MARLUMKE-744891 format. One line per 10 residues: their letters; for each residue x, y, z of N, C-alpha, C, CB. Coordinates in nm, 4 decimals. Last residue first. Glycine has a CB too. Example, Ala and Ser with C-alpha at 12.3 -4.5 7.8 and 13.67 -1.06 7.14 Angstrom:
BEGIN
sa = 1.2850 -0.2250 0.7080 1.3670 -0.1060 0.7140 1.2900 0.0030 0.7870 1.4084 -0.0598 0.5725; 1.3190 -0.5690 0.7800 1.2300 -0.4500 0.7800 1.3200 -0.3300 0.7800 1.1308 -0.4473 0.9046
// end
This chain:
BEGIN
kgnraewath = 2.9677 -5.3344 -5.1251 2.9956 -5.2438 -5.0123 2.8871 -5.1413 -4.9972 3.1295 -5.1740 -5.0302; 2.9922 -5.5318 -5.3265 2.8838 -5.5349 -5.2295 2.9066 -5.4477 -5.1077 2.8613 -5.6736 -5.1856; 3.1735 -5.5029 -5.5283 3.2174 -5.5746 -5.4095 3.1136 -5.5738 -5.2960 3.3464 -5.5150 -5.3602; 3.0574 -5.3486 -5.7241 3.1053 -5.4832 -5.7592 3.1341 -5.5690 -5.6363 3.2308 -5.4731 -5.8441; 3.0109 -5.1135 -5.5775 2.8980 -5.1865 -5.6325 2.9380 -5.3303 -5.6667 2.8438 -5.1149 -5.7569; 3.2761 -5.0331 -5.5228 3.1851 -5.0673 -5.4129 3.0667 -5.1503 -5.4624 3.1345 -4.9398 -5.3440; 3.3616 -4.9803 -5.7851 3.4270 -5.0852 -5.7074 3.3366 -5.1305 -5.5921 3.5630 -5.0353 -5.6531; 3.2016 -4.7601 -5.8512 3.1846 -4.8852 -5.9258 3.2462 -5.0026 -5.8500 3.2481 -4.8735 -6.0656; 3.3093 -4.5795 -5.6656 3.1661 -4.6101 -5.6644 3.1391 -4.7414 -5.7363 3.0856 -4.4963 -5.7296; 3.5781 -4.5722 -5.7531 3.5451 -4.6223 -5.6202 3.3972 -4.6607 -5.6100 3.5796 -4.5175 -5.5145
fkegqpslgp = 3.5571 -4.4502 -6.0038 3.6065 -4.5867 -5.9961 3.5659 -4.6490 -5.8625 3.7600 -4.5902 -6.0137; 3.4744 -4.1978 -5.9191 3.3857 -4.2789 -6.0042 3.4271 -4.4257 -5.9984 3.3885 -4.2280 -6.1511; 3.7057 -4.1251 -5.7786 3.5763 -4.1302 -5.7086 3.4770 -4.2154 -5.7878 3.5193 -3.9867 -5.6873; 3.8951 -4.1204 -5.9843 3.9045 -4.2212 -5.8799 3.7761 -4.2355 -5.8005 4.0172 -4.1882 -5.7874; 3.8217 -3.8916 -6.1177 3.8073 -4.0191 -6.1875 3.8127 -4.1340 -6.0868 3.9179 -4.0356 -6.2952; 3.8882 -3.7070 -5.9099 3.7504 -3.7176 -5.9596 3.7266 -3.8494 -6.0344 3.7186 -3.5991 -6.0520; 4.1064 -3.8945 -5.6810 4.0844 -3.7976 -5.7887 3.9377 -3.8040 -5.8302 4.1787 -3.8257 -5.9111; 4.1132 -3.9347 -5.3241 4.0874 -3.9833 -5.4589 4.0715 -3.8681 -5.5577 3.9629 -4.0708 -5.4603; 4.3315 -3.7139 -5.1424 4.2369 -3.8244 -5.1516 4.2218 -3.8660 -5.2964 4.1005 -3.7858 -5.0918; 4.6394 -3.5906 -4.9911 4.5381 -3.6040 -5.0963 4.4465 -3.7247 -5.0788 4.6054 -3.6128 -5.2297
fhptfifdvt = 4.7067 -3.3772 -4.7237 4.7203 -3.5136 -4.7722 4.6071 -3.5431 -4.8702 4.7197 -3.6151 -4.6544; 4.6936 -3.0395 -4.8610 4.6807 -3.1365 -4.7526 4.6945 -3.2765 -4.8113 4.5444 -3.1203 -4.6777; 4.7214 -2.9019 -5.0972 4.7868 -2.8453 -4.9791 4.7872 -2.9424 -4.8607 4.7177 -2.7159 -4.9389; 4.8025 -3.0754 -5.4043 4.7122 -3.0468 -5.2935 4.7899 -2.9852 -5.1766 4.6391 -3.1756 -5.2483; 4.7999 -3.1488 -5.7529 4.8675 -3.0839 -5.6410 4.7648 -3.0529 -5.5326 4.9407 -2.9541 -5.6871; 4.7805 -3.4315 -5.9459 4.6984 -3.3331 -5.8753 4.7785 -3.2805 -5.7568 4.5622 -3.3954 -5.8281; 4.8077 -3.5962 -6.2474 4.8840 -3.5314 -6.1415 4.7925 -3.4277 -6.0783 5.0169 -3.4661 -6.1961; 4.7008 -3.9034 -6.3857 4.6674 -3.7659 -6.3488 4.7612 -3.7201 -6.2382 4.5189 -3.7543 -6.3035; 4.7451 -4.1253 -6.6564 4.7889 -4.0809 -6.5247 4.7495 -3.9349 -6.5061 4.9423 -4.0996 -6.5073; 4.6054 -4.4151 -6.8181 4.6403 -4.2734 -6.8159 4.6785 -4.2384 -6.6722 4.5212 -4.1830 -6.8680
ndpnihialf = 4.5109 -4.6751 -6.8248 4.6550 -4.6511 -6.8420 4.6895 -4.5055 -6.8691 4.7074 -4.7353 -6.9545; 4.2557 -4.7053 -6.7432 4.2752 -4.6905 -6.8876 4.4207 -4.6591 -6.9229 4.1843 -4.5806 -6.9416; 4.2665 -4.7029 -6.4643 4.2531 -4.8318 -6.5337 4.2736 -4.8238 -6.6848 4.1176 -4.8893 -6.5062; 4.5237 -4.4625 -6.3599 4.3868 -4.5007 -6.3934 4.3813 -4.6330 -6.4697 4.3209 -4.3911 -6.4754; 4.7087 -4.3381 -6.1044 4.7173 -4.4291 -6.2191 4.5792 -4.4887 -6.2416 4.8247 -4.5421 -6.1959; 4.7928 -4.0326 -5.9800 4.6784 -4.1224 -5.9924 4.6921 -4.2050 -6.1204 4.5449 -4.0424 -5.9925; 4.9789 -3.8744 -5.7488 4.9939 -3.9390 -5.8786 4.8862 -4.0469 -5.8857 5.1395 -3.9994 -5.8986; 4.9782 -3.5733 -5.5860 4.9117 -3.7031 -5.5926 4.9244 -3.7537 -5.7355 4.7609 -3.6936 -5.5484; 5.2040 -3.3884 -5.4241 5.1675 -3.4240 -5.5606 5.1053 -3.5629 -5.5530 5.2924 -3.4202 -5.6590; 5.1741 -3.1504 -5.1588 5.1729 -3.2872 -5.2090 5.1445 -3.2907 -5.3577 5.0699 -3.3703 -5.1345
ragapvddlv = 5.1578 -2.8871 -5.1017 5.2638 -2.9618 -5.0337 5.2784 -3.1025 -5.0894 5.2363 -2.9683 -4.8844; 5.0657 -2.5660 -5.2166 5.0649 -2.7106 -5.2408 5.1840 -2.7751 -5.1704 5.0685 -2.7415 -5.3933; 5.0893 -2.2906 -5.1883 5.0287 -2.3668 -5.0796 5.0290 -2.5174 -5.0986 4.8903 -2.3222 -5.0609; 5.0716 -2.2230 -5.5312 5.0949 -2.1695 -5.3967 5.0212 -2.2548 -5.2941 5.0492 -2.0213 -5.3872; 5.1586 -2.5003 -5.7450 5.0668 -2.3938 -5.7026 5.0983 -2.3484 -5.5595 4.9200 -2.4423 -5.7119; 5.4665 -2.5418 -5.8997 5.3820 -2.5892 -5.7913 5.2897 -2.4752 -5.7492 5.4676 -2.6400 -5.6708; 5.4979 -2.5316 -6.2537 5.5181 -2.4691 -6.1240 5.4196 -2.5248 -6.0217 5.5035 -2.3171 -6.1350; 5.4557 -2.8584 -6.3877 5.4904 -2.7183 -6.4060 5.5143 -2.6597 -6.2682 5.3784 -2.6400 -6.4832; 5.4476 -3.1535 -6.5398 5.4787 -3.0921 -6.4108 5.5286 -2.9518 -6.4392 5.5850 -3.1756 -6.3297; 5.2044 -3.3090 -6.7354 5.3065 -3.2049 -6.7282 5.3229 -3.1581 -6.5842 5.2703 -3.0859 -6.8200
pankstvkeg = 5.1592 -3.6486 -6.8474 5.1206 -3.5322 -6.7671 5.2376 -3.4352 -6.7522 5.0707 -3.5766 -6.6284; 5.1210 -3.8030 -7.1155 5.2439 -3.7521 -7.0527 5.2063 -3.6277 -6.9729 5.3558 -3.7195 -7.1605; 4.9340 -4.1089 -7.1662 4.9510 -3.9642 -7.1701 5.0825 -3.9274 -7.1024 4.8316 -3.8923 -7.1017; 4.9502 -4.3765 -7.1315 4.9095 -4.3291 -7.2640 4.9277 -4.1787 -7.2776 4.7642 -4.3663 -7.2913; 5.2264 -4.5097 -6.9475 5.1027 -4.4318 -6.9548 5.0779 -4.3831 -7.0971 5.1083 -4.3125 -6.8581; 5.3382 -4.8379 -6.9972 5.3704 -4.6957 -7.0040 5.2402 -4.6184 -7.0221 5.4710 -4.6653 -7.1205; 5.4154 -5.1350 -6.8305 5.3098 -5.0540 -6.8909 5.3566 -4.9089 -6.8881 5.1721 -5.0718 -6.8153; 5.5818 -5.4415 -6.8432 5.5932 -5.2973 -6.8232 5.4815 -5.2270 -6.8989 5.7319 -5.2454 -6.8693; 5.4994 -5.7499 -6.6839 5.4987 -5.6644 -6.8033 5.5061 -5.5171 -6.7641 5.3723 -5.6905 -6.8880; 5.4745 -5.8935 -6.4509 5.6078 -5.8500 -6.4902 5.6115 -5.7603 -6.6117 5.6917 -5.9673 -6.5156
ngptgepgdl = 5.1866 -6.0602 -6.5616 5.2792 -6.0353 -6.4509 5.4182 -6.0015 -6.5044 5.2863 -6.1581 -6.3571; 5.0141 -6.1274 -6.7684 5.0796 -5.9972 -6.7723 5.1757 -5.9699 -6.6589 4.9783 -5.8925 -6.7735; 4.7905 -6.3331 -6.5881 4.8394 -6.2839 -6.7169 4.9012 -6.1444 -6.7049 4.7256 -6.2817 -6.8186; 4.9050 -6.4975 -6.3019 4.8183 -6.3910 -6.3517 4.8742 -6.3394 -6.4841 4.8059 -6.2752 -6.2475; 5.0886 -6.6775 -6.1978 5.0087 -6.7200 -6.3121 4.9139 -6.6145 -6.3663 4.9310 -6.8390 -6.2751; 5.0689 -6.5674 -5.8655 5.1406 -6.6459 -5.9651 5.0451 -6.6931 -6.0742 5.2105 -6.7658 -5.8993; 4.8940 -6.2533 -5.8259 4.9211 -6.3921 -5.7888 4.9924 -6.4654 -5.9024 4.7902 -6.4646 -5.7524; 5.0784 -5.9626 -5.9426 4.9591 -6.0342 -5.9010 4.9948 -6.1755 -5.8609 4.8545 -6.0349 -6.0122; 5.1796 -5.6818 -6.1429 5.2055 -5.7902 -6.0500 5.0725 -5.8567 -6.0167 5.2771 -5.7388 -5.9211; 5.3289 -5.4772 -6.3934 5.2122 -5.5462 -6.3396 5.2558 -5.6609 -6.2491 5.1228 -5.5986 -6.4534
rwsisqpgkp = 5.5179 -5.1792 -6.3582 5.5137 -5.3222 -6.3919 5.3945 -5.3851 -6.3215 5.6468 -5.3945 -6.3513; 5.5072 -4.8523 -6.5098 5.4957 -4.9425 -6.3961 5.4953 -5.0850 -6.4478 5.3678 -4.9130 -6.3128; 5.5729 -4.5068 -6.5973 5.5657 -4.6497 -6.6280 5.5551 -4.7280 -6.4980 5.6897 -4.6958 -6.7102; 5.5463 -4.1938 -6.7518 5.5194 -4.2736 -6.6323 5.5097 -4.4193 -6.6747 5.3882 -4.2267 -6.5600; 5.7055 -3.8989 -6.8515 5.6673 -4.0346 -6.8898 5.6506 -4.1135 -6.7599 5.7748 -4.1017 -6.9861; 5.6008 -3.5601 -6.8455 5.6603 -3.6741 -6.7761 5.6139 -3.8058 -6.8375 5.6252 -3.6702 -6.6270; 5.6786 -3.2263 -6.9451 5.6029 -3.3505 -6.9649 5.6769 -3.4690 -6.9035 5.5779 -3.3755 -7.1151; 5.8179 -3.0150 -6.6770 5.7834 -3.0499 -6.8133 5.7032 -3.1781 -6.8216 5.9074 -3.0625 -6.8957; 6.0946 -3.0230 -6.4435 5.9698 -2.9650 -6.4951 5.9458 -3.0146 -6.6368 5.9747 -2.8094 -6.4921; 6.2172 -3.3132 -6.2746 6.2371 -3.2030 -6.3687 6.0998 -3.1489 -6.4112 6.3202 -3.2499 -6.4936
fqvgamtgrg = 6.1689 -3.3711 -5.9223 6.1369 -3.4017 -6.0613 6.1789 -3.2851 -6.1497 5.9858 -3.4316 -6.0782; 6.2263 -3.5064 -5.6053 6.2647 -3.4040 -5.7025 6.2388 -3.4544 -5.8445 6.4137 -3.3651 -5.6852; 6.0589 -3.5431 -5.3002 6.0945 -3.6034 -5.4291 6.1198 -3.4919 -5.5306 5.9817 -3.7000 -5.4795; 5.9999 -3.5099 -5.0189 6.1071 -3.4395 -5.0869 6.1540 -3.5001 -5.2173 6.2203 -3.4297 -4.9978; 5.8738 -3.8284 -4.9194 5.9005 -3.6879 -4.8902 6.0156 -3.6348 -4.9744 5.9315 -3.6694 -4.7420; 5.6151 -4.0277 -5.0061 5.7595 -4.0114 -5.0280 5.7867 -3.8627 -5.0115 5.8063 -4.0653 -5.1718; 5.3621 -4.1867 -4.8222 5.4177 -4.0628 -4.8751 5.5676 -4.0782 -4.8954 5.3876 -3.9445 -4.7810; 5.0745 -4.4033 -4.8444 5.2142 -4.3737 -4.8145 5.2617 -4.2466 -4.8810 5.3016 -4.4881 -4.8568; 4.8218 -4.4513 -4.9352 4.8374 -4.4234 -4.7922 4.9803 -4.3821 -4.7551 4.7973 -4.5456 -4.7114; 4.7579 -4.5501 -5.1818 4.7287 -4.4094 -5.1546 4.7461 -4.3719 -5.0087 4.5891 -4.3772 -5.1974
nhpypgavgv = 4.6028 -4.8774 -5.1417 4.7099 -4.7882 -5.1843 4.6725 -4.6457 -5.1486 4.7369 -4.8017 -5.3361; 4.3906 -5.0816 -5.1655 4.5054 -5.0889 -5.0752 4.6235 -5.0070 -5.1248 4.5478 -5.2327 -5.0569; 4.1494 -5.1321 -5.3016 4.1730 -4.9998 -5.2413 4.2957 -4.9918 -5.1516 4.0536 -4.9597 -5.1621; 4.3634 -5.1868 -5.5771 4.2660 -5.0973 -5.5170 4.1778 -5.1776 -5.4224 4.1809 -5.0257 -5.6256; 4.6674 -5.3577 -5.4937 4.5448 -5.3483 -5.5720 4.4471 -5.2551 -5.5005 4.4817 -5.4890 -5.5938; 4.9450 -5.1401 -5.3963 4.8653 -5.2615 -5.3898 4.7439 -5.2481 -5.4789 4.8231 -5.2917 -5.2457; 5.2268 -4.9975 -5.5478 5.0878 -4.9805 -5.5033 5.0204 -5.1166 -5.5017 5.0098 -4.8811 -5.5959; 5.5499 -4.8436 -5.5063 5.4647 -4.9559 -5.5437 5.3236 -4.9244 -5.4959 5.5169 -5.0910 -5.4828; 5.7696 -4.5741 -5.6134 5.7161 -4.6749 -5.5251 5.6378 -4.7854 -5.5895 5.6333 -4.6120 -5.4285; 5.8933 -4.3981 -5.7810 5.8028 -4.3408 -5.6805 5.7285 -4.4486 -5.6018 5.7021 -4.2478 -5.7477
erkgvyvdyi = 6.2012 -4.3363 -5.9385 6.1086 -4.4375 -5.8861 6.0249 -4.3753 -5.7743 6.1862 -4.5633 -5.8338; 6.2713 -4.1325 -6.2066 6.2575 -4.1331 -6.0610 6.1562 -4.2379 -6.0170 6.2156 -3.9942 -6.0101; 6.2814 -4.0818 -6.4703 6.3840 -4.1733 -6.4187 6.3762 -4.1891 -6.2673 6.5224 -4.1238 -6.4577; 5.9421 -4.0474 -6.5121 6.0718 -4.0228 -6.5757 6.1707 -4.1270 -6.5260 6.1236 -3.8782 -6.5458; 5.8328 -4.2104 -6.2558 5.7999 -4.0844 -6.3225 5.9323 -4.0378 -6.3807 5.7343 -3.9755 -6.2228; 5.7648 -4.5545 -6.2077 5.8603 -4.4484 -6.2375 5.7904 -4.3286 -6.2992 5.9697 -4.4995 -6.3312; 5.7185 -4.8322 -6.0168 5.6486 -4.7158 -6.0711 5.7503 -4.6029 -6.0846 5.5275 -4.6730 -5.9796; 5.7724 -5.1018 -5.9406 5.8632 -5.0269 -6.0289 5.7901 -4.9105 -6.0960 5.9238 -5.1205 -6.1363; 5.4377 -5.2430 -5.9396 5.5665 -5.2112 -5.8795 5.6536 -5.1428 -5.9837 5.6359 -5.3388 -5.8243; 5.0991 -5.3172 -5.8459 5.1969 -5.2710 -5.9442 5.3259 -5.2364 -5.8697 5.1428 -5.1471 -6.0253
prdlysflvv = 4.8264 -5.5486 -5.7936 4.9409 -5.4704 -5.7488 5.0269 -5.4268 -5.8668 5.0246 -5.5506 -5.6495; 4.5003 -5.4897 -5.9388 4.6168 -5.5754 -5.9146 4.7308 -5.4888 -5.8630 4.6593 -5.6521 -6.0444; 4.3096 -5.3258 -6.0374 4.2651 -5.4353 -5.9516 4.3772 -5.5350 -5.9239 4.1472 -5.5067 -6.0150; 4.3913 -4.9753 -6.0179 4.3972 -5.1049 -6.0852 4.3569 -5.2137 -5.9865 4.5396 -5.1321 -6.1427; 4.4299 -4.7178 -5.9397 4.2920 -4.7659 -5.9502 4.2875 -4.8954 -6.0305 4.2017 -4.6590 -6.0155; 4.6671 -4.6002 -5.7198 4.6448 -4.6854 -5.8358 4.5022 -4.7356 -5.8309 4.7455 -4.8038 -5.8402; 4.8500 -4.3233 -5.6035 4.7214 -4.3928 -5.6070 4.7160 -4.4782 -5.7331 4.6018 -4.2916 -5.6027; 5.1074 -4.1929 -5.4086 5.0744 -4.2707 -5.5274 4.9408 -4.3426 -5.5085 5.1861 -4.3722 -5.5583; 5.2287 -3.8820 -5.3158 5.1403 -3.9918 -5.2753 5.0934 -4.0603 -5.4035 5.0173 -3.9400 -5.1882; 5.5156 -3.6857 -5.2384 5.4379 -3.7603 -5.3375 5.3537 -3.8685 -5.2703 5.5311 -3.8231 -5.4424
dititm = 5.6381 -3.3560 -5.1854 5.6016 -3.4854 -5.1284 5.5020 -3.5538 -5.2216 5.5417 -3.4689 -4.9850; 5.8806 -3.1979 -5.4046 5.7492 -3.2053 -5.3411 5.7293 -3.3444 -5.2810 5.6364 -3.1730 -5.4431; 6.0527 -2.9907 -5.6180 6.0694 -3.0805 -5.5048 5.9402 -3.0782 -5.4248 6.1922 -3.0398 -5.4162; 6.1292 -2.9498 -5.9561 6.0268 -2.9346 -5.8539 6.0610 -3.0338 -5.7437 5.8813 -2.9585 -5.9115; 6.3760 -2.7770 -6.1603 6.3159 -2.8932 -6.0957 6.2080 -2.8505 -5.9965 6.4232 -2.9762 -6.0247; 6.5355 -2.6771 -6.4597 6.4521 -2.6446 -6.3450 6.3873 -2.7726 -6.2913 6.3439 -2.5398 -6.3834
// end
């Protein structure tokens, strides 16, 4: 069994990431926060069940860890799409966990992302 849904990728990391995969399906790239969560991949198909998520770290030349592959500490589960949901928001957190959130409208920040955003604003004088 599979799920077909539109995907929006959010990363709460302070560096770009690329080669973002959910299982064997590439779902894109993300700039450093807050420069992500704006693009959509339409009609992405995933198998149901627990998912492994991985990404590669990027950044300016010489940044420690550039090119390293990171695998999420958790394996979020894709189950049936809730009635009315059109989007799957994939949220990559600074602690290397990932949240999946289904939404009927274009998604925004996750609850954990809202906390991250408040701290980001404080650090950046916003």
